NUKOLLO-829004 format. One record per residue (C-alpha): residue number from 1; residue in three letters; x, z, y. Coordinates in Angstrom, 2 decimals. Layout:
<nodes>
+-----+---------+---------+---------+---------+
: num : residuo :       u :       w :       v :
+-----+---------+---------+---------+---------+
: NUM :     ALA :       X :       Z :       Y :
...
+-----+---------+---------+---------+---------+
</nodes>
This chain:
<nodes>
+-----+---------+---------+---------+---------+
: num : residuo :       u :       w :       v :
+-----+---------+---------+---------+---------+
:   1 :     MET :   23.63 :  116.32 :  -38.92 :
:   2 :     ASP :   21.18 :  115.59 :  -42.00 :
:   3 :     THR :   22.13 :  115.33 :  -45.10 :
:   4 :     ASN :   22.91 :  111.52 :  -45.04 :
:   5 :     GLY :   25.03 :  112.21 :  -42.11 :
:   6 :     VAL :   26.90 :  114.72 :  -44.06 :
:   7 :     LEU :   27.43 :  113.14 :  -47.21 :
:   8 :     GLU :   29.24 :  109.85 :  -45.49 :
:   9 :     ALA :   31.08 :  112.28 :  -43.62 :
:  10 :     LEU :   32.69 :  113.89 :  -46.58 :
:  11 :     PRO :   34.76 :  111.08 :  -48.32 :
:  12 :     ALA :   36.73 :  111.77 :  -44.99 :
:  13 :     LEU :   36.62 :  115.45 :  -44.93 :
:  14 :     ALA :   38.25 :  115.61 :  -48.57 :
:  15 :     ALA :   40.84 :  112.36 :  -47.11 :
:  16 :     ARG :   41.67 :  115.14 :  -44.28 :
:  17 :     GLY :   42.32 :  117.90 :  -46.15 :
:  18 :     PHE :   44.06 :  116.01 :  -48.75 :
:  19 :     GLU :   46.64 :  115.02 :  -46.34 :
:  20 :     THR :   46.70 :  118.61 :  -44.80 :
:  21 :     LEU :   47.54 :  120.20 :  -48.30 :
:  22 :     LYS :   50.32 :  117.26 :  -48.66 :
:  23 :     THR :   52.08 :  118.91 :  -45.53 :
:  24 :     MET :   51.56 :  122.26 :  -45.93 :
:  25 :     PRO :   54.85 :  122.47 :  -48.28 :
:  26 :     LEU :   56.87 :  120.93 :  -46.00 :
:  27 :     VAL :   55.94 :  123.12 :  -42.91 :
:  28 :     THR :   56.58 :  126.35 :  -45.32 :
:  29 :     THR :   59.86 :  124.83 :  -46.56 :
:  30 :     ALA :   60.91 :  124.26 :  -42.39 :
:  31 :     ILE :   59.18 :  128.00 :  -41.64 :
:  32 :     ALA :   61.37 :  128.98 :  -44.24 :
:  33 :     MET :   64.63 :  127.65 :  -43.39 :
:  34 :     ALA :   64.37 :  128.48 :  -39.55 :
:  35 :     LEU :   63.83 :  131.98 :  -40.78 :
:  36 :     VAL :   66.91 :  131.96 :  -42.89 :
:  37 :     TYR :   69.02 :  130.80 :  -40.31 :
:  38 :     VAL :   67.68 :  133.40 :  -37.88 :
:  39 :     LEU :   68.29 :  136.20 :  -40.47 :
:  40 :     LEU :   71.96 :  134.95 :  -41.11 :
:  41 :     GLN :   72.88 :  134.65 :  -37.65 :
:  42 :     ALA :   71.54 :  137.80 :  -36.67 :
:  43 :     LEU :   73.52 :  139.55 :  -39.64 :
:  44 :     GLU :   76.57 :  137.70 :  -39.06 :
:  45 :     ALA :   79.42 :  139.85 :  -37.73 :
:  46 :     ARG :   79.98 :  139.34 :  -34.05 :
:  47 :     VAL :   83.29 :  138.59 :  -33.17 :
:  48 :     ASP :   84.95 :  139.45 :  -29.93 :
:  49 :     PRO :   86.82 :  137.03 :  -27.71 :
:  50 :     ARG :   90.46 :  139.25 :  -27.90 :
:  51 :     GLU :   90.18 :  139.31 :  -32.17 :
:  52 :     PRO :   91.55 :  137.07 :  -34.08 :
:  53 :     PRO :   89.71 :  133.46 :  -34.77 :
:  54 :     LEU :   86.82 :  133.88 :  -37.38 :
:  55 :     VAL :   87.34 :  131.80 :  -40.31 :
:  56 :     LYS :   83.99 :  131.35 :  -41.77 :
:  57 :     PRO :   83.06 :  130.82 :  -45.66 :
:  58 :     ARG :   81.21 :  128.27 :  -46.98 :
:  59 :     LEU :   79.13 :  130.18 :  -48.18 :
:  60 :     PRO :   77.45 :  132.58 :  -45.46 :
:  61 :     LEU :   77.84 :  136.50 :  -45.89 :
:  62 :     ILE :   79.36 :  136.50 :  -49.05 :
:  63 :     GLY :   81.38 :  133.71 :  -49.33 :
:  64 :     HIS :   85.18 :  135.39 :  -48.75 :
:  65 :     ILE :   83.60 :  138.07 :  -51.55 :
:  66 :     ILE :   83.13 :  135.26 :  -53.93 :
:  67 :     GLY :   86.73 :  134.00 :  -53.11 :
:  68 :     MET :   88.48 :  137.09 :  -53.30 :
:  69 :     MET :   86.73 :  138.66 :  -56.56 :
:  70 :     ARG :   88.01 :  134.91 :  -58.03 :
:  71 :     GLU :   91.28 :  134.19 :  -56.84 :
:  72 :     GLN :   92.18 :  137.61 :  -55.92 :
:  73 :     ALA :   95.66 :  137.42 :  -53.51 :
:  74 :     GLN :   95.61 :  133.58 :  -54.53 :
:  75 :     TYR :   92.73 :  133.67 :  -52.00 :
:  76 :     HIS :   94.61 :  134.43 :  -49.00 :
:  77 :     ILE :   97.28 :  131.57 :  -49.64 :
:  78 :     THR :   94.69 :  128.96 :  -50.43 :
:  79 :     LEU :   92.93 :  130.16 :  -46.79 :
:  80 :     GLN :   96.18 :  130.61 :  -45.03 :
:  81 :     ARG :   97.38 :  126.70 :  -46.11 :
:  82 :     SER :   93.96 :  125.21 :  -45.42 :
:  83 :     THR :   93.72 :  126.85 :  -41.64 :
:  84 :     GLY :   96.90 :  126.85 :  -41.01 :
:  85 :     LYS :   96.27 :  130.20 :  -39.01 :
:  86 :     PRO :   98.92 :  133.14 :  -38.87 :
:  87 :     ILE :   96.02 :  135.63 :  -38.75 :
:  88 :     ALA :   92.43 :  135.80 :  -39.19 :
:  89 :     THR :   88.59 :  137.29 :  -38.76 :
:  90 :     LEU :   87.26 :  137.08 :  -42.25 :
:  91 :     PRO :   83.12 :  138.30 :  -42.13 :
:  92 :     MET :   81.93 :  139.81 :  -44.58 :
:  93 :     LEU :   78.11 :  140.83 :  -44.96 :
:  94 :     THR :   77.72 :  142.70 :  -41.74 :
:  95 :     GLY :   81.53 :  143.67 :  -41.85 :
:  96 :     LYS :   84.78 :  141.68 :  -40.79 :
:  97 :     MET :   88.30 :  142.26 :  -42.20 :
:  98 :     TYR :   91.56 :  140.92 :  -40.66 :
:  99 :     ALA :   93.63 :  138.73 :  -42.74 :
: 100 :     VAL :   97.48 :  138.59 :  -42.09 :
: 101 :     TRP :   99.89 :  136.00 :  -43.55 :
: 102 :     ASP :  102.52 :  135.89 :  -40.57 :
: 103 :     PRO :  105.48 :  138.26 :  -41.52 :
: 104 :     TYR :  106.57 :  139.21 :  -37.81 :
: 105 :     LEU :  102.82 :  139.80 :  -37.16 :
: 106 :     THR :  102.05 :  142.14 :  -40.35 :
: 107 :     ALA :  105.61 :  144.12 :  -39.09 :
: 108 :     ALA :  104.00 :  144.90 :  -35.80 :
: 109 :     GLY :  100.70 :  145.49 :  -36.93 :
: 110 :     LEU :  102.59 :  148.69 :  -39.48 :
: 111 :     ARG :  104.49 :  149.40 :  -36.35 :
: 112 :     SER :  101.27 :  149.87 :  -34.16 :
: 113 :     LYS :   99.71 :  153.24 :  -33.83 :
: 114 :     SER :   95.63 :  152.24 :  -33.77 :
: 115 :     LEU :   96.25 :  150.55 :  -37.08 :
: 116 :     SER :   96.17 :  153.10 :  -40.07 :
: 117 :     THR :   96.19 :  152.48 :  -44.06 :
: 118 :     THR :   95.66 :  156.03 :  -44.86 :
: 119 :     PRO :   91.78 :  155.21 :  -45.62 :
: 120 :     HIS :   93.00 :  152.61 :  -47.99 :
: 121 :     VAL :   95.93 :  154.69 :  -49.86 :
: 122 :     LEU :   93.72 :  157.47 :  -49.99 :
: 123 :     ASP :   91.24 :  155.55 :  -51.96 :
: 124 :     ALA :   93.39 :  153.63 :  -53.88 :
: 125 :     THR :   95.69 :  156.37 :  -55.17 :
: 126 :     PRO :   92.98 :  158.07 :  -57.56 :
: 127 :     VAL :   92.34 :  154.72 :  -59.22 :
: 128 :     VAL :   96.05 :  152.94 :  -59.48 :
: 129 :     ALA :   98.12 :  156.01 :  -60.20 :
: 130 :     GLN :   94.80 :  157.75 :  -62.27 :
: 131 :     VAL :   95.09 :  161.24 :  -60.34 :
: 132 :     SER :   92.66 :  163.85 :  -60.74 :
: 133 :     PRO :   90.11 :  164.76 :  -58.64 :
: 134 :     HIS :   92.32 :  167.65 :  -57.37 :
: 135 :     THR :   94.94 :  165.93 :  -56.63 :
: 136 :     ALA :   93.29 :  163.28 :  -54.53 :
: 137 :     ASP :   91.38 :  166.06 :  -52.57 :
: 138 :     LEU :   95.02 :  167.75 :  -52.17 :
: 139 :     LEU :   96.18 :  164.13 :  -50.41 :
: 140 :     ALA :   93.16 :  163.69 :  -48.49 :
: 141 :     GLY :   93.77 :  167.26 :  -47.28 :
: 142 :     PRO :   91.34 :  170.28 :  -46.15 :
: 143 :     ALA :   91.07 :  169.36 :  -42.01 :
: 144 :     GLY :   93.33 :  167.37 :  -39.84 :
: 145 :     PRO :   95.56 :  164.78 :  -41.11 :
: 146 :     PRO :   95.87 :  163.93 :  -44.56 :
: 147 :     LEU :   99.11 :  164.80 :  -46.78 :
: 148 :     VAL :   99.88 :  161.56 :  -47.12 :
: 149 :     ASN :  100.67 :  161.32 :  -43.58 :
: 150 :     HIS :  102.96 :  163.89 :  -43.76 :
: 151 :     MET :  104.74 :  162.56 :  -46.97 :
: 152 :     MET :  105.00 :  159.34 :  -44.95 :
: 153 :     GLN :  106.84 :  160.38 :  -41.66 :
: 154 :     GLN :  108.54 :  164.01 :  -42.95 :
: 155 :     ALA :  109.16 :  163.51 :  -46.88 :
: 156 :     ILE :  109.95 :  160.25 :  -47.53 :
: 157 :     PRO :  112.12 :  159.12 :  -44.64 :
: 158 :     ALA :  114.51 :  162.19 :  -45.49 :
: 159 :     SER :  114.54 :  161.78 :  -49.28 :
: 160 :     LEU :  115.54 :  158.33 :  -49.09 :
: 161 :     LYS :  118.58 :  157.90 :  -47.56 :
: 162 :     GLY :  122.08 :  159.03 :  -47.67 :
: 163 :     ALA :  122.94 :  160.95 :  -50.51 :
: 164 :     ASN :  119.20 :  160.92 :  -51.78 :
: 165 :     MET :  118.87 :  157.23 :  -52.11 :
: 166 :     HIS :  122.29 :  156.52 :  -53.56 :
: 167 :     GLN :  121.27 :  159.48 :  -56.19 :
: 168 :     LEU :  117.91 :  157.48 :  -56.83 :
: 169 :     ASN :  119.63 :  154.10 :  -57.46 :
: 170 :     GLN :  121.67 :  155.48 :  -59.22 :
: 171 :     THR :  118.77 :  156.59 :  -61.92 :
: 172 :     ALA :  117.05 :  154.12 :  -61.86 :
: 173 :     LEU :  120.46 :  151.47 :  -61.92 :
: 174 :     THR :  121.49 :  153.89 :  -65.28 :
: 175 :     SER :  118.13 :  153.46 :  -66.86 :
: 176 :     LEU :  117.61 :  149.87 :  -66.14 :
: 177 :     ALA :  121.60 :  149.41 :  -67.58 :
: 178 :     ALA :  120.64 :  150.51 :  -70.67 :
: 179 :     GLN :  117.79 :  148.85 :  -71.54 :
: 180 :     LEU :  118.73 :  145.68 :  -70.36 :
: 181 :     SER :  121.83 :  146.07 :  -73.19 :
: 182 :     THR :  119.01 :  145.65 :  -75.89 :
: 183 :     LEU :  118.67 :  142.37 :  -74.67 :
: 184 :     ALA :  122.11 :  140.71 :  -76.20 :
: 185 :     PRO :  122.51 :  138.85 :  -78.77 :
: 186 :     SER :  124.94 :  141.12 :  -80.17 :
: 187 :     THR :  122.91 :  143.86 :  -80.53 :
: 188 :     THR :  120.44 :  144.19 :  -84.15 :
: 189 :     THR :  117.36 :  144.30 :  -82.92 :
: 190 :     PRO :  116.92 :  142.78 :  -79.72 :
: 191 :     THR :  113.62 :  143.31 :  -77.48 :
: 192 :     PRO :  111.67 :  140.47 :  -77.33 :
: 193 :     ILE :  110.10 :  139.48 :  -74.32 :
: 194 :     PRO :  106.80 :  137.47 :  -74.58 :
: 195 :     ASN :  105.67 :  137.57 :  -70.40 :
: 196 :     THR :  108.73 :  137.97 :  -68.20 :
: 197 :     TRP :  106.50 :  139.17 :  -65.15 :
: 198 :     LEU :  104.69 :  141.50 :  -66.99 :
: 199 :     TRP :  107.95 :  142.81 :  -68.81 :
: 200 :     LEU :  109.80 :  143.29 :  -65.33 :
: 201 :     ARG :  106.93 :  145.07 :  -63.38 :
: 202 :     HIS :  106.89 :  147.65 :  -66.43 :
: 203 :     LEU :  110.77 :  148.10 :  -66.19 :
: 204 :     LEU :  110.59 :  148.33 :  -62.16 :
: 205 :     THR :  107.64 :  150.39 :  -62.06 :
: 206 :     PHE :  106.89 :  153.00 :  -64.80 :
: 207 :     ARG :  110.09 :  152.62 :  -66.88 :
: 208 :     HIS :  112.70 :  153.56 :  -64.41 :
: 209 :     ARG :  111.51 :  153.61 :  -60.91 :
: 210 :     ALA :  109.11 :  156.62 :  -61.26 :
: 211 :     PRO :  111.05 :  158.88 :  -63.23 :
: 212 :     ALA :  113.88 :  158.48 :  -60.72 :
: 213 :     ILE :  111.56 :  159.10 :  -57.74 :
: 214 :     TYR :  109.40 :  161.59 :  -59.29 :
: 215 :     GLY :  112.11 :  163.04 :  -61.79 :
: 216 :     ALA :  111.52 :  163.79 :  -65.15 :
: 217 :     PRO :  110.17 :  166.76 :  -65.55 :
: 218 :     HIS :  107.35 :  166.23 :  -62.78 :
: 219 :     ASN :  106.60 :  162.21 :  -63.26 :
: 220 :     PRO :  102.91 :  161.84 :  -63.45 :
: 221 :     PHE :  103.25 :  158.73 :  -65.53 :
: 222 :     THR :  105.24 :  160.84 :  -68.27 :
: 223 :     PRO :  101.81 :  162.24 :  -70.18 :
: 224 :     HIS :  100.13 :  158.69 :  -70.59 :
: 225 :     PRO :  103.42 :  156.16 :  -70.70 :
: 226 :     GLN :  102.52 :  153.05 :  -69.98 :
: 227 :     PRO :  103.63 :  150.96 :  -73.52 :
: 228 :     PRO :  105.64 :  147.42 :  -72.73 :
: 229 :     PRO :  103.62 :  144.63 :  -72.33 :
: 230 :     THR :  103.02 :  142.45 :  -75.20 :
: 231 :     THR :  100.52 :  139.70 :  -73.77 :
: 232 :     THR :  101.37 :  136.29 :  -73.02 :
: 233 :     THR :   99.38 :  136.05 :  -70.49 :
: 234 :     THR :  100.44 :  134.11 :  -67.18 :
: 235 :     PRO :   99.76 :  136.37 :  -64.21 :
+-----+---------+---------+---------+---------+
</nodes>
């Protein structure tokens, strides 16, 4: 091709190159979206037909996690009302969680020998009860079934019936009655209650129930007693 032919072809080549550059972002975007879709499908948890029905979040992979972090227990109420399902499988990242909202299914699940809440109890106990690492190791046990299983199967059933249950309730109710007496209008300095829910939680756990269960000398919450709640925040 001579010089004149090249010069004449330059405008056409430039126009074609410009059109190609304009379409490249669209092609790149389409490829990226296709890759994201394939990646999400590969990471999505697989559900067996025998498992509870799948309830997908609006935001893939992390939608349910964000929902529970923001709404906590209320998130389960929202899901149950929006789906109308008694039980569901909630995909989270590459795993999944079963949510049981029907009371009868919950009772059946707790009776099942293949379902165990012990790992969750062992994980939550050091945080909730603020026990020492040594106590947490004792609960887990050096080998075989954890100590918490022995407590649930032998120690607790024997302690929560008959005369033992009567003594536990009597101790807790005696302490509770003394606290309720301070609310009477005739008392000199009645106890203020800025938040009823927090007051009841404190009253029925740390103040009376824990000493009745553990005994005053062995109550693990005695070294760090919880002060009465003073906040007016609604739970």
